[in-house]
C-alpha positions in Angstrom: 10.1 16.6 -21.9 10.9 20.2 -21.4 13.5 22.1 -19.3 11.6 21.7 -16.0 10.8 18.0 -16.6 14.4 17.3 -17.4 15.6 19.1 -14.3 13.1 17.3 -12.1 14.3 14.1 -13.5 18.0 14.9 -12.9 17.2 15.9 -9.3 15.4 12.5 -8.7 18.3 10.7 -10.4 20.8 12.5 -8.1 19.0 11.0 -5.1 20.5 7.6 -5.9 23.0 6.5 -3.1 25.2 4.4 -5.4 26.7 4.9 -8.9 25.2 2.9 -11.8 27.3 0.0 -13.1 30.2 1.2 -15.2 30.7 -1.5 -17.8 28.3 -2.0 -20.6 27.9 -5.7 -19.7 26.9 -5.0 -16.1 24.5 -2.3 -17.4 22.8 -4.8 -19.8 22.7 -7.4 -17.2 20.9 -5.0 -14.8 18.4 -4.2 -17.6 17.8 -7.9 -18.4 17.2 -8.6 -14.7 14.9 -5.6 -14.3 13.0 -6.2 -17.4 12.9 -10.0 -17.1 14.5 -11.0 -20.5 16.8 -10.1 -23.3 13.8 -9.4 -25.8 12.4 -6.4 -23.9 15.9 -5.0 -23.4 16.6 -5.4 -27.2 13.3 -3.6 -28.0 14.1 -0.8 -25.5 17.5 -0.2 -26.9 16.6 -0.8 -30.5 19.2 -3.5 -31.0 19.0 -7.2 -31.8 18.3 -9.8 -29.2 21.6 -11.5 -30.2 23.6 -8.2 -29.5 22.0 -8.0 -26.0 23.0 -11.7 -25.4 26.6 -10.7 -26.4 26.7 -7.9 -24.0 25.4 -10.0 -21.2 28.3 -12.6 -21.8 30.8 -9.7 -22.1 31.6 -10.7 -25.7 31.1 -7.0 -26.6 33.0 -4.8 -24.2 32.3 -1.3 -25.5 29.0 -0.2 -26.9 28.6 1.8 -30.1 28.6 5.6 -29.6 24.8 5.6 -30.5 24.1 3.0 -27.8 26.3 4.1 -24.9 24.2 7.2 -23.9 20.8 5.6 -24.2 22.0 2.6 -22.4 23.3 4.6 -19.3 20.2 6.7 -19.4 17.9 3.6 -19.2 19.9 2.2 -16.4 19.9 5.5 -14.6 16.1 5.7 -14.8 15.5 2.3 -13.3 18.4 2.4 -10.8 17.4 2.3 -7.0 13.7 3.1 -7.5 12.8 2.7 -3.8 15.7 5.1 -2.8 14.4 7.7 -5.3 10.8 7.2 -4.2 11.7 7.6 -0.6 13.7 10.9 -1.4 10.6 12.2 -3.3 8.3 11.3 -0.5 10.6 13.0 2.0 11.0 16.1 -0.2 7.1 16.3 -0.6 6.5 15.9 3.0 9.2 17.8 5.0 12.3 19.1 3.3 11.0 20.9 0.2 13.0 21.5 -3.0 15.7 23.9 -3.9 15.5 25.8 -7.1 18.3 27.6 -8.9 17.3 29.4 -12.2 18.3 32.2 -14.5 15.3 33.5 -16.4 13.4 36.6 -17.3 11.0 37.6 -14.5 8.4 40.2 -15.2 5.6 41.6 -13.1 2.1 42.9 -13.5 2.5 46.4 -12.1 1.5 49.9 -12.7 2.5 51.5 -16.1 5.8 53.4 -15.9 7.1 51.4 -12.9 10.5 49.9 -12.7 9.0 46.4 -12.7 9.8 45.6 -16.3 10.9 42.1 -16.9 14.6 41.4 -16.6 17.1 38.4 -16.4 17.7 37.3 -12.8 19.6 34.5 -11.3 17.6 33.2 -8.3 18.4 30.4 -5.7 15.4 29.7 -3.6 14.2 27.1 -1.2 10.5 26.2 -1.9 8.4 24.5 0.9 7.3 20.9 0.7 3.8 21.8 -0.5 5.2 23.1 -3.9 7.4 20.0 -4.1 4.5 17.8 -3.6 2.4 19.8 -6.2 5.3 19.5 -8.6 5.6 15.7 -8.2 1.8 15.2 -8.5 1.7 17.3 -11.7 4.6 15.3 -13.2 3.1 11.9 -12.3 -0.2 13.1 -13.9 1.7 13.8 -17.1 1.2 17.6 -16.8 2.6 19.7 -19.7 5.6 22.0 -19.2 3.4 25.0 -18.7 1.7 23.5 -15.6 5.1 22.6 -14.0 6.2 26.2 -14.7 3.0 27.6 -13.1 3.8 25.6 -9.8 7.3 26.9 -9.7 6.2 30.5 -10.6 3.6 30.5 -7.8 6.3 29.2 -5.4 8.8 31.8 -6.4 6.1 34.6 -6.3 5.2 33.7 -2.7 8.6 32.8 -1.3 11.0 35.1 -3.1 9.1 38.1 -4.4 6.3 38.4 -1.8 8.5 37.2 1.0 5.9 34.8 2.3 3.0 37.3 2.1 4.9 40.1 4.1 5.1 42.5 1.1 4.1 43.3 -2.5 0.5 42.0 -1.9 -0.9 42.5 -5.4 2.3 41.4 -7.3 1.8 38.8 -10.1 5.0 37.3 -11.4 5.8 36.0 -14.9 8.4 33.4 -15.4 9.7 33.3 -19.0 12.8 33.0 -21.2 14.3 30.3 -19.0 18.1 30.0 -19.5 18.4 27.2 -17.0 16.7 25.6 -14.1 18.3 23.2 -11.5 16.2 21.4 -8.9 17.7 19.7 -6.0 16.4 17.9 -2.8 
Protein backbone atom coordinates (compact mmCIF):
# COMPACT_ATOMS: atom_id res chain seq x y z
CA UNK A 1 0.00 0.00 0.00
CA UNK A 2 1.35 3.39 -0.96
CA UNK A 3 1.15 6.84 0.55
CA UNK A 4 -2.34 7.56 -0.80
CA UNK A 5 -3.75 4.17 0.19
CA UNK A 6 -2.40 4.56 3.72
CA UNK A 7 -3.78 8.07 4.00
CA UNK A 8 -7.19 6.91 2.83
CA UNK A 9 -7.05 4.07 5.37
CA UNK A 10 -6.22 6.52 8.16
CA UNK A 11 -9.11 8.78 7.13
CA UNK A 12 -11.53 5.86 7.22
CA UNK A 13 -10.18 4.71 10.61
CA UNK A 14 -10.59 8.23 11.99
CA UNK A 15 -14.31 8.02 11.21
CA UNK A 16 -14.78 5.64 14.16
CA UNK A 17 -16.82 7.18 16.95
CA UNK A 18 -15.30 5.21 19.85
CA UNK A 19 -11.68 4.36 20.64
CA UNK A 20 -10.48 0.79 20.22
CA UNK A 21 -10.07 -1.35 23.37
CA UNK A 22 -6.93 -0.46 25.30
CA UNK A 23 -5.77 -3.68 26.91
CA UNK A 24 -4.24 -6.50 24.90
CA UNK A 25 -6.75 -8.95 26.38
CA UNK A 26 -9.71 -6.85 25.28
CA UNK A 27 -8.23 -6.42 21.82
CA UNK A 28 -7.66 -10.17 21.42
CA UNK A 29 -11.16 -10.94 22.74
CA UNK A 30 -12.57 -8.55 20.16
CA UNK A 31 -10.65 -10.29 17.37
CA UNK A 32 -11.71 -13.74 18.61
CA UNK A 33 -15.34 -12.65 18.57
CA UNK A 34 -15.02 -11.01 15.14
CA UNK A 35 -13.10 -13.89 13.52
CA UNK A 36 -15.09 -16.57 15.36
CA UNK A 37 -12.30 -18.49 17.04
CA UNK A 38 -8.81 -18.48 18.45
CA UNK A 39 -7.21 -20.33 15.50
CA UNK A 40 -7.95 -17.59 12.92
CA UNK A 41 -6.64 -14.94 15.34
CA UNK A 42 -3.48 -16.97 15.94
CA UNK A 43 -2.93 -17.30 12.18
CA UNK A 44 -3.61 -13.60 11.66
CA UNK A 45 -1.17 -12.47 14.36
CA UNK A 46 1.36 -15.26 13.66
CA UNK A 47 1.36 -16.53 17.25
CA UNK A 48 0.34 -19.85 18.73
CA UNK A 49 -3.27 -20.64 19.50
CA UNK A 50 -2.26 -21.18 23.12
CA UNK A 51 -0.85 -17.64 23.30
CA UNK A 52 -4.16 -16.26 22.02
CA UNK A 53 -5.99 -18.24 24.70
CA UNK A 54 -3.69 -16.75 27.35
CA UNK A 55 -4.47 -13.23 26.15
CA UNK A 56 -8.20 -14.01 26.20
CA UNK A 57 -7.97 -15.14 29.86
CA UNK A 58 -5.75 -12.16 30.77
CA UNK A 59 -2.86 -14.42 31.77
CA UNK A 60 -0.64 -12.32 29.52
CA UNK A 61 -1.18 -8.62 30.21
CA UNK A 62 1.31 -6.90 27.90
CA UNK A 63 2.12 -8.14 24.41
CA UNK A 64 5.63 -8.35 22.99
CA UNK A 65 6.81 -5.28 21.14
CA UNK A 66 6.55 -7.11 17.78
CA UNK A 67 2.91 -8.02 18.52
CA UNK A 68 1.55 -4.80 20.05
CA UNK A 69 1.42 -2.69 16.87
CA UNK A 70 0.02 -5.41 14.54
CA UNK A 71 -2.59 -6.32 17.16
CA UNK A 72 -3.78 -2.72 17.45
CA UNK A 73 -3.77 -2.32 13.65
CA UNK A 74 -5.87 -5.44 13.11
CA UNK A 75 -8.37 -4.30 15.73
CA UNK A 76 -8.48 -0.79 14.24
CA UNK A 77 -9.25 -2.12 10.74
CA UNK A 78 -12.15 -4.23 12.03
CA UNK A 79 -13.47 -1.71 14.58
CA UNK A 80 -16.93 -0.22 13.91
CA UNK A 81 -17.29 -1.33 10.28
CA UNK A 82 -20.83 0.04 9.87
CA UNK A 83 -19.85 3.45 11.20
CA UNK A 84 -16.92 3.57 8.77
CA UNK A 85 -19.06 2.45 5.82
CA UNK A 86 -21.69 5.09 6.63
CA UNK A 87 -18.97 7.76 6.80
CA UNK A 88 -17.57 6.64 3.44
CA UNK A 89 -21.06 6.62 1.90
CA UNK A 90 -21.82 10.10 3.26
CA UNK A 91 -18.48 11.37 1.97
CA UNK A 92 -19.05 9.87 -1.49
CA UNK A 93 -22.61 11.18 -1.75
CA UNK A 94 -22.61 14.62 -0.20
CA UNK A 95 -19.71 16.01 1.83
CA UNK A 96 -16.63 15.27 -0.24
CA UNK A 97 -13.09 14.83 1.02
CA UNK A 98 -10.46 17.27 2.29
CA UNK A 99 -6.94 16.78 1.02
CA UNK A 100 -3.84 18.33 2.52
CA UNK A 101 -0.59 17.66 0.76
CA UNK A 102 2.91 18.88 0.20
CA UNK A 103 4.22 17.74 -3.15
CA UNK A 104 5.80 18.89 -6.36
CA UNK A 105 3.28 20.25 -8.81
CA UNK A 106 4.31 20.85 -12.40
CA UNK A 107 2.33 21.94 -15.39
CA UNK A 108 2.39 21.30 -19.08
CA UNK A 109 2.79 24.82 -20.39
CA UNK A 110 4.60 26.81 -23.04
CA UNK A 111 8.43 26.67 -22.97
CA UNK A 112 10.01 29.47 -20.96
CA UNK A 113 6.93 30.05 -18.80
CA UNK A 114 7.05 30.30 -15.01
CA UNK A 115 5.05 27.11 -14.59
CA UNK A 116 8.05 24.93 -13.71
CA UNK A 117 7.30 22.31 -11.10
CA UNK A 118 7.81 23.35 -7.49
CA UNK A 119 6.96 22.14 -4.01
CA UNK A 120 3.60 23.45 -2.79
CA UNK A 121 1.55 22.87 0.33
CA UNK A 122 -2.12 22.71 -0.60
CA UNK A 123 -5.26 22.11 1.44
CA UNK A 124 -8.29 21.66 -0.79
CA UNK A 125 -11.83 20.34 -0.45
CA UNK A 126 -12.64 17.92 -3.27
CA UNK A 127 -16.31 17.33 -4.16
CA UNK A 128 -18.12 14.08 -3.49
CA UNK A 129 -17.65 12.83 -7.06
CA UNK A 130 -13.88 12.59 -6.56
CA UNK A 131 -14.34 10.91 -3.17
CA UNK A 132 -16.66 8.34 -4.76
CA UNK A 133 -14.16 7.65 -7.56
CA UNK A 134 -11.36 7.33 -5.00
CA UNK A 135 -13.32 4.83 -2.87
CA UNK A 136 -14.37 2.85 -5.95
CA UNK A 137 -10.79 2.65 -7.19
CA UNK A 138 -9.54 1.53 -3.77
CA UNK A 139 -12.28 -1.11 -3.50
CA UNK A 140 -11.33 -2.41 -6.96
CA UNK A 141 -7.72 -2.80 -5.81
CA UNK A 142 -6.37 -0.03 -8.00
CA UNK A 143 -2.64 0.69 -7.87
CA UNK A 144 -1.23 3.85 -6.30
CA UNK A 145 -0.92 5.52 -9.73
CA UNK A 146 -4.66 5.30 -10.33
CA UNK A 147 -5.46 6.80 -6.91
CA UNK A 148 -2.96 9.57 -7.65
CA UNK A 149 -4.63 10.22 -11.03
CA UNK A 150 -8.03 10.74 -9.34
CA UNK A 151 -6.58 13.18 -6.82
CA UNK A 152 -4.56 14.97 -9.50
CA UNK A 153 -7.65 15.48 -11.60
CA UNK A 154 -9.54 16.77 -8.57
CA UNK A 155 -6.81 19.24 -7.65
CA UNK A 156 -6.45 20.31 -11.26
CA UNK A 157 -10.15 21.14 -11.56
CA UNK A 158 -10.82 22.54 -8.10
CA UNK A 159 -7.59 24.31 -7.17
CA UNK A 160 -5.62 25.15 -10.28
CA UNK A 161 -8.47 25.70 -12.75
CA UNK A 162 -10.84 27.15 -10.13
CA UNK A 163 -13.70 24.85 -11.21
CA UNK A 164 -13.22 25.65 -14.88
CA UNK A 165 -13.12 29.45 -14.53
CA UNK A 166 -9.48 29.87 -15.58
CA UNK A 167 -6.43 28.14 -17.13
CA UNK A 168 -8.44 26.12 -19.62
CA UNK A 169 -5.61 24.13 -21.21
CA UNK A 170 -3.64 23.50 -18.01
CA UNK A 171 -2.51 19.92 -17.27
CA UNK A 172 -1.17 19.31 -13.74
CA UNK A 173 1.47 16.77 -12.69
CA UNK A 174 1.43 15.55 -9.06
CA UNK A 175 4.87 14.10 -8.17
CA UNK A 176 7.43 13.88 -5.33
CA UNK A 177 4.76 13.57 -2.65
CA UNK A 178 6.13 14.55 0.76
CA UNK A 179 2.88 13.77 2.58
CA UNK A 180 -0.84 13.46 1.93
CA UNK A 181 -3.55 13.64 4.58
CA UNK A 182 -7.12 12.90 3.66
CA UNK A 183 -10.07 13.56 5.95
CA UNK A 184 -13.84 13.49 5.73
